[in-house]
PAVOSE-828171 format. One record per residue: residue number from 0; x, y, z of N, C-alpha, C in turn. Coordinates in Angstrom, 2 decimals. Example, Ala and Ser with C-alpha at 12.3 -4.5 7.8 and 13.67 -1.06 7.14 Angstrom:
REM PAVOSE-828171
> seq_nxx_nyy_nzz_caxx_cayy_cazz_cxx_cyy_czz
> 0_13.19_-5.69_7.80_12.30_-4.50_7.80_13.20_-3.30_7.80 $
> 1_12.85_-2.25_7.08_13.67_-1.06_7.14_12.90_0.03_7.87 $
REM end
This chain:
REM PAVOSE-828171
> seq_nxx_nyy_nzz_caxx_cayy_cazz_cxx_cyy_czz
> 0_8.96_-21.64_11.91_9.53_-20.89_10.81_10.90_-20.38_11.22 $
> 1_11.88_-20.68_10.39_13.22_-20.15_10.59_13.79_-19.77_9.24 $
> 2_13.82_-18.47_8.94_14.28_-18.06_7.63_15.70_-18.55_7.35 $
> 3_15.91_-19.20_6.22_17.21_-19.69_5.81_17.57_-19.24_4.40 $
> 4_16.83_-18.31_3.89_17.01_-17.87_2.51_15.65_-17.54_1.95 $
> 5_15.64_-16.78_0.87_14.34_-16.32_0.38_14.24_-16.55_-1.11 $
> 6_13.16_-17.15_-1.52_12.83_-17.32_-2.93_11.51_-16.62_-3.16 $
> 7_11.45_-15.64_-4.09_10.20_-14.94_-4.32_9.04_-15.90_-4.55 $
> 8_7.97_-15.66_-3.81_6.81_-16.53_-3.90_6.75_-17.55_-2.79 $
> 9_7.84_-17.66_-2.01_7.85_-18.56_-0.87_7.98_-17.74_0.41 $
> 10_7.31_-18.14_1.46_7.30_-17.39_2.71_8.12_-18.11_3.76 $
> 11_8.65_-17.37_4.71_8.75_-15.91_4.78_10.18_-15.47_4.50 $
> 12_10.43_-14.17_4.46_11.77_-13.65_4.28_11.96_-12.42_5.14 $
> 13_13.20_-12.19_5.55_13.56_-10.99_6.30_14.27_-10.05_5.35 $
> 14_13.66_-8.89_5.10_14.23_-7.91_4.17_15.01_-6.86_4.95 $
> 15_16.28_-6.71_4.62_17.07_-5.60_5.13_16.82_-4.39_4.24 $
> 16_16.44_-3.26_4.83_16.04_-2.09_4.06_17.22_-1.11_3.95 $
> 17_17.57_-0.80_2.70_18.66_0.13_2.42_18.09_1.49_2.06 $
> 18_18.64_2.54_2.68_18.23_3.91_2.37_19.45_4.74_2.00 $
> 19_19.22_5.80_1.25_20.26_6.78_0.98_21.19_6.45_-0.16 $
> 20_21.79_5.27_-0.12_22.72_4.84_-1.16_23.04_3.37_-0.95 $
> 21_23.59_2.76_-1.97_24.03_1.37_-1.88_25.53_1.37_-1.70 $
> 22_25.99_1.08_-0.49_27.43_1.11_-0.24_27.91_-0.23_0.28 $
> 23_29.20_-0.46_0.15_29.80_-1.75_0.48_29.57_-2.13_1.94 $
> 24_29.72_-1.17_2.83_29.56_-1.46_4.25_28.15_-1.97_4.58 $
> 25_27.15_-1.31_4.00_25.77_-1.72_4.26_25.48_-3.08_3.66 $
> 26_26.01_-3.36_2.48_25.79_-4.66_1.86_26.43_-5.77_2.69 $
> 27_27.62_-5.54_3.20_28.27_-6.54_4.06_27.46_-6.77_5.32 $
> 28_26.90_-5.69_5.86_26.08_-5.80_7.06_24.85_-6.66_6.79 $
> 29_24.21_-6.43_5.65_23.03_-7.23_5.29_23.38_-8.70_5.20 $
> 30_24.48_-8.99_4.56_24.90_-10.38_4.38_25.29_-11.01_5.71 $
> 31_26.07_-10.30_6.50_26.57_-10.86_7.76_25.46_-11.07_8.79 $
> 32_24.45_-10.21_8.77_23.37_-10.32_9.74_22.26_-11.27_9.29 $
> 33_22.38_-11.79_8.09_21.45_-12.83_7.66_20.20_-12.37_6.97 $
> 34_20.26_-11.22_6.29_19.10_-10.80_5.50_18.81_-11.85_4.42 $
> 35_17.54_-12.09_4.17_17.14_-13.02_3.12_16.97_-12.32_1.78 $
> 36_16.72_-11.04_1.84_16.63_-10.21_0.65_16.88_-8.77_1.06 $
> 37_17.04_-7.88_0.09_17.31_-6.47_0.37_16.26_-5.62_-0.33 $
> 38_15.60_-4.76_0.46_14.72_-3.77_-0.14_15.51_-2.49_-0.36 $
> 39_15.53_-2.01_-1.58_16.20_-0.76_-1.92_15.13_0.33_-2.04 $
> 40_15.14_1.26_-1.09_14.14_2.33_-1.04_14.67_3.54_-1.82 $
> 41_14.45_3.53_-3.12_15.01_4.58_-3.97_14.41_5.95_-3.68 $
> 42_13.24_6.01_-3.05_12.67_7.31_-2.70_13.49_8.03_-1.65 $
> 43_14.47_7.36_-1.03_15.34_8.00_-0.05_16.70_8.38_-0.65 $
> 44_16.90_8.11_-1.94_18.18_8.37_-2.59_18.16_9.76_-3.25 $
> 45_19.20_10.57_-2.98_19.37_11.82_-3.72_19.90_11.55_-5.12 $
> 46_20.87_10.62_-5.19_21.44_10.25_-6.48_20.62_9.12_-7.07 $
> 47_19.86_9.45_-8.11_19.01_8.44_-8.74_19.42_8.22_-10.20 $
> 48_20.74_8.31_-10.43_21.27_8.05_-11.77_21.08_6.58_-12.13 $
> 49_20.35_6.27_-13.19_20.03_4.88_-13.50_21.26_3.98_-13.69 $
> 50_22.29_4.49_-14.31_23.48_3.66_-14.55_24.14_3.25_-13.24 $
> 51_24.27_4.22_-12.31_24.87_3.89_-11.02_23.96_2.97_-10.21 $
> 52_22.65_3.17_-10.32_21.72_2.32_-9.60_21.76_0.88_-10.13 $
> 53_21.86_0.71_-11.43_21.98_-0.63_-12.00_23.21_-1.34_-11.46 $
> 54_24.31_-0.61_-11.38_25.53_-1.19_-10.83_25.34_-1.60_-9.37 $
> 55_24.64_-0.75_-8.60_24.40_-1.06_-7.20_23.53_-2.28_-7.02 $
> 56_22.47_-2.38_-7.81_21.59_-3.54_-7.71_22.33_-4.82_-8.11 $
> 57_23.19_-4.71_-9.09_23.99_-5.87_-9.51_24.92_-6.33_-8.38 $
> 58_25.45_-5.38_-7.61_26.32_-5.74_-6.48_25.55_-6.51_-5.42 $
> 59_24.30_-6.12_-5.19_23.48_-6.86_-4.22_23.27_-8.29_-4.69 $
> 60_22.94_-8.45_-5.96_22.69_-9.79_-6.49_23.96_-10.62_-6.52 $
> 61_25.12_-9.97_-6.68_26.38_-10.70_-6.64_26.62_-11.34_-5.27 $
> 62_26.01_-10.77_-4.23_26.11_-11.35_-2.89_25.12_-12.50_-2.69 $
> 63_24.33_-12.78_-3.69_23.35_-13.85_-3.59_22.06_-13.44_-2.90 $
> 64_21.81_-12.12_-2.84_20.61_-11.62_-2.16_19.61_-11.10_-3.19 $
> 65_18.37_-11.57_-3.16_17.33_-11.02_-4.04_17.09_-9.54_-3.73 $
> 66_16.65_-8.82_-4.74_16.42_-7.37_-4.64_14.93_-7.08_-4.72 $
> 67_14.43_-6.32_-3.74_13.09_-5.77_-3.76_13.21_-4.28_-4.07 $
> 68_12.68_-3.86_-5.20_12.79_-2.48_-5.65_11.55_-1.70_-5.25 $
> 69_11.76_-0.60_-4.50_10.66_0.24_-4.03_11.00_1.70_-4.27 $
> 70_10.05_2.44_-4.86_10.19_3.89_-5.03_8.90_4.49_-4.47 $
> 71_8.87_4.66_-3.17_7.63_4.99_-2.47_7.16_6.40_-2.82 $
> 72_5.87_6.56_-3.00_5.29_7.89_-3.21_5.37_8.68_-1.91 $
> 73_5.40_10.00_-2.04_5.52_10.86_-0.86_4.34_10.66_0.08 $
> 74_3.14_10.49_-0.47_1.95_10.40_0.37_1.88_9.08_1.13 $
> 75_2.70_8.09_0.72_2.72_6.81_1.44_4.09_6.53_2.04 $
> 76_4.78_7.61_2.45_5.99_7.44_3.23_7.28_7.73_2.50 $
> 77_7.23_8.11_1.23_8.45_8.42_0.50_9.13_9.67_1.05 $
> 78_10.46_9.69_1.01_11.19_10.84_1.56_11.18_12.02_0.61 $
> 79_11.50_11.77_-0.65_11.56_12.84_-1.63_10.31_12.83_-2.50 $
> 80_9.93_14.01_-2.93_8.73_14.14_-3.76_9.11_13.89_-5.22 $
> 81_9.21_12.63_-5.58_9.61_12.24_-6.93_8.35_12.18_-7.79 $
> 82_8.40_12.79_-8.94_7.23_12.79_-9.82_6.92_11.38_-10.30 $
> 83_5.66_11.17_-10.67_5.27_9.87_-11.21_6.05_9.55_-12.48 $
> 84_6.32_10.58_-13.28_7.07_10.35_-14.52_8.47_9.83_-14.23 $
> 85_9.15_10.42_-13.23_10.49_9.92_-12.89_10.41_8.54_-12.26 $
> 86_9.43_8.32_-11.40_9.28_7.00_-10.80_9.08_5.93_-11.87 $
> 87_8.23_6.24_-12.85_7.97_5.27_-13.91_9.23_5.01_-14.74 $
> 88_10.00_6.07_-15.03_11.25_5.90_-15.78_12.21_5.00_-15.00 $
> 89_12.31_5.23_-13.68_13.22_4.42_-12.86_12.76_2.97_-12.80 $
> 90_11.47_2.77_-12.60_10.96_1.40_-12.60_11.28_0.71_-13.93 $
> 91_11.04_1.40_-15.02_11.27_0.79_-16.34_12.73_0.41_-16.54 $
> 92_13.64_1.26_-16.07_15.07_1.01_-16.22_15.56_-0.11_-15.30 $
> 93_15.00_-0.18_-14.10_15.60_-1.01_-13.05_14.90_-2.33_-12.79 $
> 94_13.67_-2.49_-13.24_12.95_-3.75_-13.00_13.74_-4.97_-13.48 $
> 95_14.45_-4.91_-14.61_15.22_-6.09_-15.02_16.29_-6.51_-14.01 $
> 96_16.69_-5.59_-13.11_17.75_-5.88_-12.14_17.19_-6.26_-10.77 $
> 97_15.87_-6.34_-10.66_15.22_-6.67_-9.39_14.60_-8.05_-9.46 $
> 98_14.16_-8.54_-8.31_13.42_-9.81_-8.23_11.96_-9.57_-7.88 $
> 99_11.72_-8.58_-7.03_10.38_-8.16_-6.65_10.29_-6.66_-6.80 $
> 100_9.08_-6.17_-7.05_8.84_-4.74_-7.24_7.61_-4.35_-6.42 $
> 101_7.73_-3.25_-5.68_6.63_-2.77_-4.84_6.13_-1.44_-5.40 $
> 102_4.84_-1.37_-5.69_4.22_-0.11_-6.09_2.90_0.01_-5.33 $
> 103_2.56_1.23_-4.93_1.40_1.45_-4.09_0.10_1.32_-4.89 $
> 104_-0.91_0.80_-4.25_-2.24_0.73_-4.85_-2.73_2.13_-5.20 $
> 105_-2.34_3.11_-4.39_-2.75_4.49_-4.64_-2.07_5.14_-5.82 $
> 106_-1.02_4.52_-6.35_-0.31_5.08_-7.50_-0.92_4.53_-8.79 $
> 107_-2.17_4.82_-9.00_-2.91_4.25_-10.13_-2.31_4.66_-11.47 $
> 108_-1.68_5.84_-11.51_-1.08_6.30_-12.75_0.11_5.47_-13.20 $
> 109_0.72_4.75_-12.26_1.90_3.93_-12.56_1.59_2.45_-12.64 $
> 110_0.55_2.06_-11.97_0.36_0.64_-11.66_0.26_-0.23_-12.91 $
> 111_-0.49_0.21_-13.90_-0.66_-0.60_-15.10_0.67_-0.80_-15.82 $
> 112_1.43_0.28_-15.95_2.71_0.19_-16.64_3.72_-0.65_-15.87 $
> 113_3.77_-0.47_-14.55_4.70_-1.26_-13.74_4.33_-2.73_-13.78 $
> 114_3.03_-3.02_-13.71_2.59_-4.41_-13.82_3.03_-5.02_-15.14 $
> 115_2.86_-4.28_-16.23_3.26_-4.78_-17.53_4.74_-5.08_-17.60 $
> 116_5.54_-4.20_-17.00_6.99_-4.41_-17.00_7.39_-5.62_-16.17 $
> 117_6.74_-5.80_-15.01_7.05_-6.98_-14.20_6.67_-8.26_-14.93 $
> 118_5.58_-8.23_-15.66_5.17_-9.43_-16.40_6.17_-9.74_-17.52 $
> 119_6.60_-8.70_-18.24_7.54_-8.92_-19.34_8.86_-9.50_-18.85 $
> 120_9.27_-9.05_-17.67_10.58_-9.48_-17.14_10.46_-10.62_-16.12 $
> 121_9.23_-11.11_-15.95_8.98_-12.26_-15.08_9.43_-11.99_-13.64 $
> 122_9.01_-10.84_-13.12_9.27_-10.46_-11.74_7.97_-10.53_-10.93 $
> 123_8.10_-10.57_-9.62_6.93_-10.58_-8.74_6.52_-9.15_-8.39 $
> 124_5.22_-8.90_-8.45_4.69_-7.57_-8.16_4.00_-7.55_-6.80 $
> 125_4.47_-6.66_-5.93_3.82_-6.37_-4.66_3.01_-5.09_-4.83 $
> 126_1.71_-5.17_-4.58_0.87_-3.97_-4.58_0.59_-3.64_-3.11 $
> 127_0.97_-2.43_-2.71_0.97_-2.11_-1.28_-0.01_-1.00_-0.91 $
> 128_-0.47_-1.09_0.33_-1.36_-0.09_0.91_-0.80_0.29_2.27 $
> 129_-0.65_1.60_2.52_-0.12_2.10_3.79_-1.10_3.11_4.38 $
> 130_-1.32_3.00_5.67_-2.14_3.97_6.38_-1.41_4.31_7.67 $
> 131_-0.87_5.53_7.73_-0.05_5.94_8.87_-0.87_6.57_9.99 $
> 132_-2.21_6.60_9.83_-3.07_7.21_10.84_-3.82_6.19_11.68 $
> 133_-4.26_5.09_11.06_-5.08_4.13_11.78_-5.12_2.81_11.01 $
> 134_-5.84_1.84_11.57_-6.17_0.60_10.86_-7.64_0.65_10.50 $
> 135_-7.97_0.67_9.22_-9.38_0.77_8.83_-10.19_-0.44_9.29 $
> 136_-11.48_-0.33_9.14_-12.38_-1.43_9.48_-12.24_-2.56_8.47 $
> 137_-12.78_-3.72_8.82_-12.57_-4.92_8.03_-13.06_-4.77_6.59 $
> 138_-14.21_-4.13_6.41_-14.73_-4.02_5.04_-13.79_-3.21_4.16 $
> 139_-13.17_-2.18_4.70_-12.20_-1.38_3.96_-10.95_-2.21_3.64 $
> 140_-10.47_-2.96_4.62_-9.28_-3.79_4.38_-9.55_-4.83_3.30 $
> 141_-10.71_-5.45_3.34_-11.05_-6.43_2.30_-11.16_-5.77_0.94 $
> 142_-11.69_-4.56_0.89_-11.78_-3.85_-0.38_-10.38_-3.53_-0.93 $
> 143_-9.47_-3.16_-0.05_-8.09_-2.88_-0.46_-7.47_-4.13_-1.09 $
> 144_-7.64_-5.26_-0.43_-7.06_-6.50_-0.92_-7.64_-6.88_-2.28 $
> 145_-8.96_-6.79_-2.41_-9.60_-7.12_-3.68_-9.13_-6.19_-4.80 $
> 146_-9.00_-4.91_-4.48_-8.55_-3.94_-5.48_-7.12_-4.23_-5.91 $
> 147_-6.26_-4.57_-4.96_-4.87_-4.90_-5.28_-4.80_-6.12_-6.19 $
> 148_-5.62_-7.12_-5.91_-5.65_-8.32_-6.77_-6.12_-7.96_-8.18 $
> 149_-7.13_-7.10_-8.26_-7.63_-6.70_-9.58_-6.57_-5.98_-10.40 $
> 150_-5.65_-5.33_-9.70_-4.58_-4.60_-10.40_-3.33_-5.46_-10.60 $
> 151_-3.44_-6.77_-10.40_-2.35_-7.66_-10.78_-1.37_-8.04_-9.71 $
> 152_-1.71_-7.81_-8.44_-0.77_-8.13_-7.37_-0.48_-9.63_-7.29 $
> 153_0.79_-9.99_-7.30_1.19_-11.35_-6.93_1.17_-11.48_-5.41 $
> 154_1.53_-10.38_-4.75_1.56_-10.30_-3.28_0.89_-8.98_-2.89 $
> 155_0.01_-9.02_-1.91_-0.62_-7.80_-1.40_0.02_-7.44_-0.07 $
> 156_0.45_-6.19_0.03_1.04_-5.70_1.28_0.08_-4.70_1.92 $
> 157_-0.22_-4.93_3.20_-1.06_-4.01_3.98_-0.28_-3.62_5.23 $
> 158_-0.01_-2.33_5.37_0.71_-1.83_6.53_-0.07_-0.65_7.11 $
> 159_-0.55_-0.80_8.34_-1.37_0.24_8.95_-0.91_0.50_10.38 $
> 160_-1.23_1.69_10.87_-0.89_2.03_12.25_-1.85_1.32_13.20 $
> 161_-1.29_0.62_14.17_-2.10_-0.08_15.17_-2.00_0.65_16.50 $
> 162_-3.17_0.95_17.09_-3.17_1.65_18.37_-3.91_0.87_19.45 $
> 163_-4.22_-0.39_19.17_-4.90_-1.21_20.17_-5.08_-2.64_19.69 $
> 164_-5.61_-3.48_20.56_-5.76_-4.90_20.25_-6.70_-5.14_19.08 $
> 165_-7.74_-4.34_18.98_-8.69_-4.53_17.89_-8.01_-4.36_16.54 $
> 166_-7.11_-3.40_16.45_-6.38_-3.20_15.20_-5.51_-4.42_14.88 $
> 167_-4.86_-4.98_15.89_-4.04_-6.17_15.67_-4.91_-7.35_15.25 $
> 168_-6.09_-7.47_15.85_-6.99_-8.57_15.49_-7.43_-8.45_14.02 $
> 169_-7.75_-7.24_13.60_-8.16_-7.06_12.21_-7.05_-7.47_11.25 $
> 170_-5.84_-7.03_11.54_-4.72_-7.35_10.64_-4.40_-8.83_10.66 $
> 171_-4.44_-9.44_11.85_-4.20_-10.88_11.93_-5.27_-11.65_11.17 $
> 172_-6.49_-11.16_11.21_-7.60_-11.84_10.52_-7.40_-11.84_9.02 $
> 173_-7.06_-10.67_8.44_-6.89_-10.64_6.98_-5.68_-11.46_6.56 $
> 174_-4.71_-11.59_7.46_-3.52_-12.39_7.14_-3.85_-13.87_7.08 $
> 175_-4.47_-14.38_8.12_-4.74_-15.82_8.17_-5.86_-16.21_7.21 $
> 176_-6.70_-15.23_6.85_-7.81_-15.50_5.96_-7.42_-15.39_4.48 $
> 177_-6.23_-14.85_4.22_-5.81_-14.64_2.85_-4.62_-15.49_2.47 $
> 178_-4.05_-15.18_1.32_-2.84_-15.87_0.88_-1.97_-14.88_0.12 $
> 179_-0.67_-15.18_0.07_0.28_-14.31_-0.60_0.14_-12.88_-0.10 $
> 180_0.31_-12.72_1.21_0.13_-11.44_1.87_1.38_-11.05_2.66 $
> 181_1.59_-9.74_2.73_2.51_-9.14_3.69_1.66_-8.21_4.55 $
> 182_1.63_-8.45_5.85_0.80_-7.63_6.74_1.67_-7.13_7.88 $
> 183_1.58_-5.84_8.14_2.41_-5.20_9.16_1.55_-4.25_9.97 $
> 184_1.68_-4.32_11.29_1.09_-3.32_12.18_2.19_-2.33_12.53 $
> 185_2.03_-1.09_12.10_3.05_-0.08_12.36_2.85_0.58_13.72 $
> 186_3.91_1.22_14.20_3.86_1.91_15.48_4.38_1.04_16.61 $
> 187_4.57_1.66_17.76_5.10_0.94_18.91_4.22_-0.22_19.33 $
> 188_2.91_-0.02_19.29_1.99_-1.07_19.71_2.06_-2.26_18.77 $
> 189_2.34_-1.99_17.51_2.35_-3.07_16.53_3.71_-3.66_16.25 $
> 190_4.76_-3.21_16.96_6.11_-3.66_16.65_6.25_-5.18_16.69 $
> 191_5.56_-5.82_17.61_5.65_-7.27_17.73_5.14_-7.99_16.48 $
> 192_4.30_-7.31_15.69_3.79_-7.95_14.47_4.92_-8.27_13.51 $
> 193_6.02_-7.56_13.61_7.15_-7.79_12.71_7.85_-9.11_13.04 $
> 194_7.59_-9.62_14.23_8.11_-10.93_14.61_7.04_-12.01_14.46 $
> 195_5.82_-11.72_14.92_4.81_-12.77_15.02_3.94_-12.92_13.77 $
> 196_3.74_-11.87_13.00_2.94_-12.03_11.79_3.60_-12.97_10.77 $
> 197_4.94_-12.98_10.65_5.54_-14.00_9.78_5.19_-15.42_10.20 $
> 198_5.00_-15.64_11.50_4.62_-16.97_11.96_3.21_-17.34_11.51 $
> 199_2.39_-16.30_11.20_1.03_-16.53_10.73_0.94_-16.56_9.21 $
> 200_2.08_-16.32_8.55_2.08_-16.42_7.09_2.46_-15.17_6.34 $
> 201_2.75_-14.06_7.03_3.18_-12.86_6.32_4.50_-13.15_5.60 $
> 202_4.55_-12.86_4.31_5.63_-13.36_3.47_6.96_-12.68_3.68 $
> 203_6.93_-11.40_4.03_8.17_-10.64_4.25_8.00_-9.79_5.50 $
> 204_9.05_-9.74_6.31_9.11_-8.78_7.40_10.34_-7.91_7.18 $
> 205_10.23_-6.62_7.50_11.23_-5.63_7.12_12.03_-5.18_8.33 $
> 206_13.33_-4.98_8.13_14.19_-4.54_9.21_15.16_-3.48_8.70 $
> 207_15.51_-2.55_9.57_16.38_-1.44_9.18_17.84_-1.88_9.10 $
> 208_18.49_-1.54_8.00_19.94_-1.68_7.87_20.64_-0.36_8.13 $
> 209_20.01_0.73_7.72_20.62_2.04_7.85_19.82_2.94_8.78 $
> 210_18.52_3.04_8.55_17.65_3.86_9.39_16.23_3.33_9.29 $
> 211_15.42_3.69_10.27_14.03_3.24_10.29_13.26_3.93_9.17 $
> 212_12.50_3.16_8.39_11.69_3.74_7.31_10.19_3.66_7.60 $
> 213_9.81_3.09_8.73_8.40_3.02_9.11_8.31_2.93_10.63 $
> 214_7.24_3.46_11.23_7.10_3.42_12.69_7.11_1.99_13.21 $
> 215_7.99_1.71_14.17_8.05_0.38_14.78_9.01_-0.58_14.11 $
> 216_9.63_-0.15_13.01_10.58_-1.03_12.32_11.81_-1.27_13.21 $
> 217_12.26_-2.53_13.28_13.36_-2.93_14.14_14.66_-3.03_13.34 $
> 218_15.82_-2.87_14.00_17.10_-3.12_13.33_17.20_-4.59_12.93 $
> 219_17.93_-4.86_11.84_18.01_-6.21_11.31_18.55_-7.21_12.34 $
> 220_19.63_-6.87_13.00_20.22_-7.80_13.97_19.25_-8.15_15.08 $
> 221_18.54_-7.15_15.60_17.59_-7.38_16.68_16.43_-8.24_16.21 $
> 222_15.92_-7.97_15.01_14.80_-8.75_14.50_15.19_-10.21_14.29 $
> 223_16.36_-10.44_13.74_16.81_-11.82_13.52_16.93_-12.57_14.84 $
> 224_17.43_-11.91_15.87_17.55_-12.55_17.18_16.18_-12.88_17.76 $
> 225_15.24_-11.97_17.61_13.89_-12.22_18.14_13.22_-13.35_17.38 $
> 226_13.38_-13.39_16.06_12.81_-14.48_15.28_13.38_-15.83_15.71 $
> 227_14.67_-15.84_16.02_15.31_-17.11_16.41_14.76_-17.64_17.72 $
> 228_14.22_-16.75_18.57_13.67_-17.19_19.86_12.34_-17.92_19.68 $
> 229_11.57_-17.50_18.68_10.20_-18.00_18.56_10.00_-18.89_17.34 $
> 230_11.00_-19.00_16.51_10.80_-19.70_15.23_11.80_-20.82_15.05 $
> 231_12.04_-21.56_16.08_13.01_-22.65_15.98_12.46_-23.75_15.08 $
REM end
């Protein structure tokens, strides 16, 4: 596997993660370092004016980079405590300007509406599950995946904290046993999963453009270099 560009629905892709704001310097960095797509983490933005955000997303697409739109809930890693009502308004306004959309399985109050909007605009829906404390047992992980599929996931994302080999084995198992999955082992012990899980079929691996947004996340330049060593 050697990422050369990303088309939603095809694996794998390296996502450069933007936080805080969409600025020219960061966009050039994403392009120059070889990001296949850009994840815009709107939960880290103070300025969430829809008109300015639409302009920013359009600038990303002008560079030829697909946009992954994420407005993470506070309980699953979001920086600001944005109400569900505001999150839903932002999703509704911005989904037409994105290629993929990520909403948490735990955000049941939003999920149906966001799914409907992605279907109307023919976008891909990622339904995600995050556990920053541990990696649950296999039966729990399988239940999460089934629940995400029932709620309309085109792609299921599972990201959990790994503190030992057994946790890595569980995550690798659900990855190779499933399809259309993004699987990440968070934390220092799981950092290598960001390089090796894509080789097992994980559709997207995430790298920091501005700052780390999850434990164990690597800078984009470093991740691309590591992938080139093992994915010729």
